[in-house]
C-alpha positions as CSV (number, residue, x, y, z in Angstrom):
1,M,-72.3,-73.3,14.9
2,D,-68.8,-72.8,15.8
3,S,-67.6,-69.3,16.1
4,I,-64.3,-68.1,14.5
5,I,-61.7,-67.2,17.0
6,I,-58.7,-65.1,15.9
7,T,-55.9,-65.2,18.3
8,W,-52.9,-62.9,18.5
9,R,-50.7,-65.5,16.9
10,E,-52.9,-65.7,13.7
11,L,-53.2,-62.0,13.5
12,L,-49.4,-61.7,13.7
13,L,-49.0,-64.3,10.9
14,V,-51.4,-62.4,8.6
15,L,-49.6,-59.1,9.3
16,A,-46.2,-60.7,8.5
17,A,-47.6,-62.1,5.2
18,V,-49.0,-58.7,4.2
19,L,-45.8,-57.0,5.1
20,A,-43.8,-59.6,3.0
21,V,-46.1,-59.0,0.0
22,Y,-45.6,-55.2,0.4
23,V,-41.8,-55.5,0.6
24,A,-41.7,-57.8,-2.5
25,E,-43.8,-55.4,-4.5
26,M,-41.5,-52.4,-3.6
27,L,-38.4,-54.4,-4.6
28,L,-40.0,-55.3,-7.9
29,L,-40.9,-51.6,-8.5
30,L,-37.4,-50.5,-7.7
31,R,-35.9,-53.1,-9.9
32,R,-37.9,-52.0,-12.9
33,G,-36.5,-48.5,-12.8
34,G,-38.0,-47.0,-9.8
35,N,-41.0,-44.8,-9.3
36,P,-41.6,-42.3,-12.2
37,G,-42.6,-39.8,-9.6
38,W,-39.3,-40.1,-7.9
39,R,-37.4,-39.6,-11.2
40,R,-39.5,-36.5,-11.9
41,W,-38.7,-35.2,-8.5
42,Q,-35.0,-35.8,-9.0
43,R,-35.1,-33.9,-12.4
44,G,-36.9,-31.0,-10.7
45,A,-34.3,-30.9,-7.9
46,Q,-31.5,-30.9,-10.5
47,A,-33.2,-28.1,-12.5
48,H,-33.7,-26.1,-9.3
49,A,-30.0,-26.5,-8.3
50,Q,-28.9,-25.4,-11.8
51,A,-31.2,-22.4,-11.7
52,R,-29.9,-21.4,-8.3
53,A,-26.3,-21.7,-9.6
54,L,-27.1,-19.7,-12.7
55,A,-28.7,-17.0,-10.5
56,E,-25.5,-16.9,-8.4
57,L,-23.4,-16.5,-11.4
58,R,-25.5,-13.7,-12.8
59,A,-25.2,-11.9,-9.4
60,Q,-21.4,-12.3,-9.5
61,V,-21.3,-10.9,-13.1
62,D,-23.5,-7.9,-12.0
63,A,-21.2,-7.3,-9.1
64,L,-18.1,-7.4,-11.3
65,R,-19.8,-5.0,-13.8
66,L,-20.5,-2.6,-10.9
67,E,-16.9,-2.9,-9.6
68,T,-15.6,-2.3,-13.1
69,A,-17.7,0.8,-13.5
70,Q,-16.5,2.1,-10.1
71,L,-12.9,1.5,-11.1
72,R,-13.3,3.3,-14.4
73,A,-14.8,6.2,-12.5
74,R,-11.8,6.3,-10.2
75,L,-9.5,6.2,-13.1
76,D,-11.3,9.1,-14.8
77,T,-11.1,11.2,-11.6
78,S,-7.4,10.5,-11.1
79,A,-6.5,11.3,-14.7
80,V,-4.1,14.3,-15.3
81,P,-6.0,17.4,-16.6
82,G,-5.3,17.9,-20.3
83,S,-4.4,14.3,-21.1
84,A,-6.5,11.4,-22.3
85,S,-8.3,9.7,-19.5
86,S,-6.9,6.4,-18.2
87,A,-10.1,4.6,-18.9
88,A,-10.0,5.8,-22.5
89,M,-6.4,4.5,-22.8
90,L,-7.4,1.1,-21.4
91,D,-10.3,1.0,-23.8
92,A,-7.9,1.7,-26.7
93,G,-5.8,-1.2,-25.5
94,R,-2.8,1.0,-24.5
95,R,-1.0,0.9,-21.2
96,P,-0.7,4.1,-19.1
97,A,3.1,4.0,-19.6
98,A,2.5,4.8,-23.2
99,A,1.0,8.2,-22.2
100,S,4.4,9.3,-20.8
101,G,5.8,9.5,-24.3
102,T,9.1,7.9,-23.3
103,V,10.0,5.3,-25.9
104,G,13.5,3.9,-25.4
105,P,15.8,2.2,-27.9
106,S,14.1,-1.1,-27.3
107,G,10.9,0.3,-28.9
108,V,8.8,-0.5,-25.9
109,P,7.0,2.6,-24.5
110,G,8.0,3.3,-21.0
111,A,10.1,0.1,-20.7
112,E,13.4,1.9,-20.0
113,S,11.9,4.4,-17.6
114,P,14.0,4.3,-14.4
115,D,10.9,3.7,-12.2
116,T,9.8,0.5,-13.8
117,P,11.1,-3.0,-12.9
118,Y,11.8,-3.6,-16.6
119,G,13.8,-0.4,-17.0
120,H,15.9,-1.5,-14.0
121,A,16.3,-5.0,-15.5
122,I,17.4,-3.6,-18.9
123,R,20.1,-1.5,-17.1
124,M,21.3,-4.5,-15.2
125,A,21.4,-6.6,-18.3
126,R,23.5,-4.0,-20.1
127,E,25.9,-4.0,-17.1
128,G,26.3,-7.7,-17.7
129,R,24.6,-9.0,-14.6
130,A,23.4,-12.7,-14.2
131,V,19.8,-13.7,-15.0
132,A,19.1,-14.8,-11.4
133,E,20.4,-11.5,-10.0
134,V,18.2,-9.5,-12.5
135,A,15.1,-11.6,-11.6
136,G,15.7,-11.3,-7.9
137,D,16.5,-7.6,-7.8
138,C,13.7,-6.5,-10.1
139,G,11.0,-8.8,-8.9
140,I,10.3,-10.3,-12.3
141,S,10.1,-13.9,-13.3
142,R,13.1,-15.8,-14.4
143,G,11.7,-16.2,-17.9
144,E,11.3,-12.4,-18.2
145,A,14.8,-11.8,-16.9
146,E,16.2,-14.4,-19.4
147,L,14.5,-12.6,-22.3
148,I,15.6,-9.2,-21.2
149,V,19.2,-10.3,-20.7
150,A,19.3,-12.1,-24.0
151,L,17.9,-9.1,-25.9
152,H,20.0,-6.4,-24.2
153,R,23.3,-8.3,-23.9
154,S,23.2,-9.0,-27.6
155,S,22.2,-5.4,-28.5
156,S,25.1,-4.0,-26.4
157,T,27.7,-6.3,-28.0
158,H,26.8,-5.3,-31.6
């Protein structure tokens, strides 16, 4: 009887054939749509990322709510005694300038107060100043300056 002798060369050829079959099988699996376990893992990873982003957004909303509450408390403590609180005015949709009670001929509360940029712009418009000069001196946008000049130049000429 002859014995079977396996040399390193034959062993290497068998190993190469097995490896080629394995690679071909993996390529076929990937071509058919991949491993269902891999797709399930990807969906889980996406869900985890979305949950983490949602948790971060909720934390930001909570921080903003806390900051809003702190700012309301600061407004309430800085309100003038005997007047409505600033937070109550903001809740009612009014601006604090309306609390001063100064309503000029323009009908806008506090607009013609000398300490506001708009009051200064109105005075400059009535003096006949240019739009660019009004915008630059008062620190308001060119569009706002054009509107103020158009409204108050026409009202002073009538």
